N, C-alpha and C positions, 0 to 999 in steps of 0.2 A: 504718297506719292509715290507716280510710276517713274521708278527712276529712269528708263528710256524716252520720255515725255519732259523730264524735267532738264535733260542737258542742253536738248535743243532750245529750250525757255530761256538756258542761261548764255548762250552761247547769243542767240538773238541780241538782248541786252549790250553785250561784250561789243558785238557790232552795230548796234545801235550807231555808237559815237565814240568812238575808240581814242580821238584825238580831243575829244572835253576831256574823259576822263584823267588826263595828263595834266590838264590844266585844273589843280584845286585848289579852290577860294583861299585866301589868308583865313579867314575865318575858321573856315574848315581843319585847317592845319595845327590851329592855336587850339583847337577843342582835342585834337588828337593828340598832341603833346602832351597838353593837361592828362588826359586819360592814362596816357604810359605812364606818366609819373608816379601814378598812385603804385606800381609794382605786380599789380596783377598783370598776369599772359594777357596778350590779346592780338586779332589782327586786323588791318584795315584794309576794305574793299574799293577801291576806286571807282566811285559812279559818274555819269556823265554831268552831273549837276550836286555832287557831294561826294560823301563817303558812307561807306556801311562799317562801324567798329564793332567788332566779334572778341566779346570780355570771356574769355577762359574760365569758369567758376569752378572751383570745388565745394564741394559739402563741408561744412564743420572746421573752415578753419583755424587751426590753434591759435590759442592769443598770442604767444610766443612768437609770430610769423610777422615779419619786419615790415608790413606793406600799409599805404596810405591810404586809408579812403575818403578822406577831404579830399584829396585831387580826382577822384572819381568822382565826387558830389560834385566840383567846379565843371568837371565836364559835360556831366549830364543835365545842368542846368542850362547849359551854353545848346545843349544839341536840340534837334527839333522834336523829335520822336524817341520811346524807348519799348523795348518790346521784352516782356521777363517770360517766363515759363508758364506751363499751363495752368489753368486754373480746376478745379476742380466741383463740377457742377451736382453737389449731393443733395438731395430733397429731404423731406422728414418722411417720404416711404424707403430710401435708402437707409436711411438710420434703422426703421424699422428691419427693412430684409436684412441691416449685420446682426440685431439682434438675434434676429431667427436663423441667421447663416453664421452665427459665432461658432458652433463647432464646428461645423466643416472648414472654415477659416484656422480655427485655433488650433485644431487637434490634427492627428492622423483618422482617416475614414475607419470606420466598421472598428472592430479589435484590432488593428493594426499597431504594431509598434517600429520603433527605426530600425531595429535590425533584420527586420522582414524587407527592407529596402537596402540596404547598406551592403557593401563587401568586409570580409574580415578587416582588413586594415581602416577603412572607415570606421567599423565598430569599435576597433580598439580604440582608435582616435577621440572618438564621440566619448566612450568611456572615461579616458584620462582626465578630458576637459570636465567630466561629471562630477568626479570625483575632486579633481584640481577648487572646481569652484562651488561645490556641495549644493550641487543640481540637478533634477530628472528631467532628463528631455525624451523619456523612452517616447510618450504619446505625444508629443509639442509637434505643428509643423514643422519644416525645416525650415520654412520662412521664419516665422517666430522665434526656432531655436537660432535661426545665424543673426539675425538682427539682436536677442538676447547675448549672443555672445560680443557682438561688434559693440554695440551699447553700452552695454553692462558692465560685463567682465574687460574687454579692453579698454572703454570710453571713450571712443573715439569724436565722442559728442561733447565731449565736457569740458569745460574751459577752453572756448572759443572765442575768436571775435566775431564781429561782423562778416555777414556772407556776402557779396556782391551784389548778388539781387534787394538784399536788403537796402544795402547803400543806396543803389539807384532807383530802387522805388522809393523811398524816401523822400530823395532827391527830387527826383521828378514830379512826385507830389506837394511838395512845396514850391516848387517852381510853375506849377498849374502845366505840368507837360503833358503829352496825351502820352500812357503807360498801357500798354496793352497784352493781356496775355498772348501768346504764341498760338495757342489755341483753348479749348476746352473739353474734358475728358468728364464724358458722364458717369457719375456714382453708381449707376446701375451696374454699367459695363465693368467699371474694377470690382465690385463683391463679385459677380460674376466670374470675372475670371479669375478669383482667388478660390472661389469656392468649388469651382469646377476645376482647378487645378490638378496633374498627377502627380502626387507627391516624387516620383521619381525626377520629375522636371526641374523640381528645388533642389535636389543631389549637387550639382553643380554649384548652387548659392553657398548651399549649408557646408560644403568639401572648402572652396573659396575662404568663407567666415573660418572656420577651423584655421586654416592655413596662417591666415592675418592673427587670430588671437594668439595663434601657438608661437608666435614670432615675439609678439609683445609691442608694448607703447611706444617701442622705439620708433614702428612704423609713420607713428603720428606727425608727430616732428618731423622726420625726414621727407614725408608726403609735403608739409605746407613749406618747408625751407627748399623742396626743389620746384615747387608750385612757385615762390618768390624769385629763384633763379632762373627762372624762363626755361627748366629744363624737363620739357613734356614729356620727352620720351619716358625717364626716370618716374616721374608723375604714373604714366600710362601703366608701368612694370610695377609700380607699389602692391604689395598682396591686399592693403588694404583700399585700394582705390578700382584692383581686379573683384575684390567682393564685393562692392558696392555696384559696380558694372553688371555684375554678373544674378542679381538676385531684382526681385519685383520693384517696380515695373519694366525695367527697360530689359530681362531677358525674359520677360512673358511674350509667347508668340502671340499674341492677339493685339493687346497693349503698346508692346514696344515698338513696333512697326507704326503704327499710327502717331504715336508721341514725335517719331523721327519724321514722320512724313509733313506734321504740321510745324516743326522747323523749317525744313529744307521748304516748302512754301514760302513761309513768313520771311526768309531769308531771301529766297527768289524776288518776291514782293520788295524788299527794301532796297534793293538795288538798281530800281527801278522808278523810286521816289527824288524828290529834290529832297536837298539838304544831306543835314548827317544825323543816320539812326543810330542808336546805341542799343546793343542786344546784346543781354546776361543770357551765355549758352553753357549748359555742363561740359567742362574739360571733356571729356571720356567723348560723347555724341560732336566735339568739333576733330579729336584728335585718331579716333579710333579706327579701324581699318574700313573703307570707303564710307567712311565720314563725310560732315559739312565740308571741311577743310581738302579732302581728296576729292568730293566731286567738283569745289570749285577750280580747284585747279583744272582737274580734265578738262573743265568746260571754257577754258581759257582766259580765266580770270587767277591774277597774280597778287592771294594772299599774303601781304607786307607785315612779317610778325617772326616769331621764332621756329626755327626746328620744330616739327611733329612728328618727324621719324628718327 
């Protein structure tokens, strides 16, 4: 979504009924309180006839993180609608494309090796990680290497509890509440972006993954603890969160802006609907520079919740 078009749209929504937004129905207050008791960081935006609740989600919440999913379920059951993340539109043709393009996605092009793209310092760090974990990353794509480091060597997605999206999706389905994806991404577009990506564009992803892996598992527990403590700046500064944000698809020059645009459109529309909208949004998308919360604040809204700067 064009940023310059989005801001006037938000502003018009605010100017349409500033007084009504101050008089929130008691039922809306009850839903917000219930959601807040879950322990997930969130922000609320008053609308003329209800509210939008933005739940800041992180992927792979450690099972040791003491949050209360049942409270979020309760709030979801009382909401009028739910917005969740993008849905990937994958067709049988896309699967065939993946099979034929697999080498271009999983390996470096031609006969190139990692050292053809890395500076001496990066080469030394990768070599040390290869030795420590008995791996050979020379021909693998940097994206695949980064994901291997984060998921298998660091293990950020092991021993996890339910994510907010999973909690809200199941609660909405059981309560027969409309739960819509914020948008759809064509499988063809995603595969094309991966196959056409210049390895140089993925060096930042690799470097961030190496940093997180070098520091070690304590990052995982700390990220979960900071998320539960509503310390959003600390979560954003966590090397694991940085690595996840610098890798595909969010860092992809074509896919990333499209995904962000879909979120901005959906939240803008939600501010102009009646009742309570529950939206589960990646925390990084909310709190990043010029992210959702920044744009809402610039447009005259006052997102109520934890500091994100």
